[in-house]
N, C-alpha and C positions, 0 to 999 in steps of 0.2 A: 430871022437873022439875028444872031447874038452880038451884043455889044461887048466890047472889051475895054479894059482900062489899061493904058500903057504907061508904064513907069520907066523913066530913063535914069540910068545909073551912070555916074561919071567917076572915073578913076584918074590916077596920075598918068596911067598909060592909055592912050587912045585905042590901043588894040583891044583892051578889056571892056570897053564900053558895050552895054547891051540893053535890052528892053524887057520888063516884067509885066506881063498882062494878066489881070484878075477879072473874071467874068462878073458882070453887073448883077446877075441873079444870085451869085454866091454872097455878094455884099448884102443883098436884101435878106437872105436866109440868116446870115450872121446877126444882122440887126434885129430880126424877129426873135431869134433864139435868145439874144441878150435881153430883150424886153420881157420875154416870157420868163426867163430865169429870174430877173429882178423882181417881177410881179410875184412869182411863186415864193421866192425867198422872203419878200415882204409879208406875204400871207402867212408863211410859217412863223416869222418873227411875231406878227400880230397875234396869231393863235397861241403861241407859246406864252406871250405876255398875258393874254386873256385867261388861259388855263392857270397860270401862276397866280393871277389875281383871285380867281375862283378858289384855288387851293388855300390861299391866305384867308379868304372869307370863311371857307368851310372850317379851317382850323380855329379861327376866332369863334365861330358859332359853336363848334364842338366844345371848346373851352368854356364858353358861356353856358352851354347846356349842362356841362358837367358841374359847374358852380351852382346852377339852379337846382339840379338834382340833389347835390350835396346839401343845399339850403333846405330843400323840401324834406329830405330825410331827417335833418336836424330838427326842423319844425315838427315833423311827425313824431319824433321821439319826445319832444317837449309836450305835444298834445297827449301822447300816451301817458306820460307822467302826470299831466294835469287831470286826465280822466281818472287815474288811480286816486289822486287826491280828492276828486269830487266824490268818488265812491266811499272813501274814508270819511269825508265830512257827512255824507248821507247817513252812514252808520252811526256817527256821533249824534246827529240830530235825532235819529230814531231812539238812541240810547237815552238822550236827554228827555224825550217824551215819556219813555218808560219810567225814568227816574221821577219825573214830575207826578205821574200817576201814583207811584209808590209813596211819595211824600204826602200827597193828598190823602191817600188811604191811611197813612200812619197818623195824621193829625185829624182824620175824620172830616176832611173837606169834601164837599160834593164835587164830583168830576164834571167836566164840561161835555155837552153833547158832541158826539163824533170825535172824541179825543183819541180813540184808539185807531181812527182811520188816518194814519199818517200818510201824507202825500208822498208816495214813493218816487224816488229819483234814481235813474240808472240809464242804461243804454248799451249799445254795442261797443265792444272794444275795437281798436283800430284794425285788428286782424279780421274782424267779422264783416268788414265792408267788402263789397263786390270787387274782387281782384281784377276783373276785366275792365273796370273803369280806369280812366286816366288818373294818374297819381294826383294831379291838381284837383280833378273833380272829386275824387275820394276824400281828399283833404278838406275840401269845401263842405262836403256832406258831413264829415266828422266834426268840423268846427260848428256847423249848424246844430248838430245833436248836443254837443257840449254846451253851447249857449243856452239851449232849452233846459238842460239839466241845471245850469247855474241859476237861471231865472226861477225854476221851481224850488231850488235849494234856498235861494234868498227869500222866497215867499214863505217857505216852511220855517226858516229861521225867524222871520218876523212874527209868525204865529206863535212859535215857542217863546219868543221874547215877551209877547203880550201875556201868554199864559203864566210864565214865571213871574212877571211883574204883578199879576193878580195874586199869584200864590204868595209872593213875598209880602204883599200888602195884607193878605189875610193872616199870614203867620205873625206879622208885626202886631196886628190888632189883637190876635189871640195872646201873644206874649205880653202885651200891655195889660190885657184882662187878667192873665195869670199872675203878673207881677202885683196887681192890685187885689188879688184874692188872698185872704188871711189863711195861708196853708201851713204855717208852723206854729208851735206853741210860743207864746211870748216870754216864757221863763222856764227854766229847768227846776223841777221840784216834784213833790208828791201831790197827786190830785186827791183832795179831801172831800170834795162835794161836786157832784156832776149836775148837768143840765136836767131840769124837769122837776117833778114833785119830790119834796123831801120834808123831813121833820125839822122845824126851826130849832137851832141850838139855843135860842133865847126864850121862846114861848112853848116849845114842845109840840106846837100844832103843825099840821101839814100846810106847806106853802109851795108856791111854784118858784123854783130857783131859775133865774133868767140867764145864768151863765155857768161857769165852772170856777171852783176855788182850787188854787195851786199853792201849797205851803212851801215856803223857802225862808232862808235866813233874812233878817232885816238888812236892807241895803243891797240885796241881790239885784243885779241889773235886769230891767224889763226891756225887751227888744220889740220892734215893730214886726208883726207877722206878715206884713205886706207893704208895698209902696202906698203912700198917701200923704195927707196934709193934716196937721194938728188943728182940730176944730175948737177944742176947749181944754183948759188946764186950770182947774180951780176946785175948791171944796164944794161938795154937793150932799149935804145932810148925812144920812147913814153911810153913804159911800166914802165919806172922808175926802181925802185928796183924790180927785178923779181926773182922768184925761180921756178925751174922745178924739179918735182919728177917723177922718173921712177918706174912704178908698175909691169912691166913684161907683157908678152903677147901683146906687142906693145902698151900698154896704158901708157900715160904720162899726168900729170896735171900741169897747169901753174898758178902762183899767181903773180899778178902785182900791182904796185902802193904801195908797202910795205914801212913801216917806218923802220923796223929793222928785221934782220935775227936772228932766234934762233937756226938754224942748218946750218951746212956748207956742201959743196959738199963731197959726200962719206958717209955721216951719214945715218944709217938705221933708219927709222921711223916707228911707229905703228899707226894704225887708232886711231884718237882722241888725238894724241900727238901734243903739241904746236910746230909750226915750224917757225912762224914769227908774226909780228904785223902789223895791218892795218895802212896805211899812205896816203899820197897825192902826191907821187912822180910821175914824168913823166907827160904825157898828161892827166890831171885829173881836174875835176871841184870841187872836194871835197873829203874828206876821204871816201874811199870805197875799196873794193877788186874786182879786175877783175879776174874771175876764169874760166879757160878753161880745157876741157878734150879732148885729142887728141888720136885717135886710128890709129896706123900705119901712123902717121903724119897728119891725116885728122881731123879737128875740128868736134866734135859731140856735141849734146845737153847734157849738164851736168845733166839736169833734168831727162833724160832717165835713169840715173844710180841711182837715188834717189828713196827710197821706197814710197809707195802710200801716206802715211800721210804727209811726207815732201813735196812730189810733189804737193799735194793739197794746203798746206800752201804757197808754192812758187807761185802757180798760183793765190792765193788770194792776195798775196802781190804785184803782178805786177801792 
């Protein structure tokens, strides 16, 4: 038995009054449909908002990922440039090693053991890495290789620094020795008597001449043939006014028959610096310089200390 709902309607006219009846089941259907519609509509709104939120997050992630990829690519380019610089530095270190060996050879210094075994530094360029690997993984591998190269390059640079420090020390020591070696003539003039046996101009007998005689005008400047310190400047018998310079390593030079001293005992002199003037004092037949070189007290030939060109000129003037 169905129930009905009666609705009474009233008008101004009693004749038009009537009753509207709605079935109870229809009311329930309408209510259920309304609830279902509202539920479905709410679900659609919620899903829409959820998808919109996901889209915003995806857009943000995509933007962040693009920024990271751009940053990785920029860093990758920097690493590529850095790798090129490392290779360039490696070549320079190798070149310095070759230069060091050449200098040692030129100055006749003994090379160090294993000097030619330069620790090579190098490695794959960025493009050589496995392309299947993730970009960040590849970049980490590349950074690891570059760090290894930098470490080896620093080690090789330290080795080269030590070698060049040793080389510089040896060259400075050699230069100091050369500066103290009497390698030039103390005066310009004509060589009138050489080192070794000769006939004495006073007795006519054979005697051993302990130096060389170089004739020049009275007052001609005498210069130091090497760096040294004036040991003595005074008269000494037949040598007349004589000066002695000590050069170190047991080497001394003597200058006899001088007219005037330009330096006094204790003075430090440099090669080419004027030290005295030629005279005719002591046992002498005319203005000239008697020049001796002594090593550990033993007279040696001064010509042996003079360079090839000067030696030839001295031989021609004899």
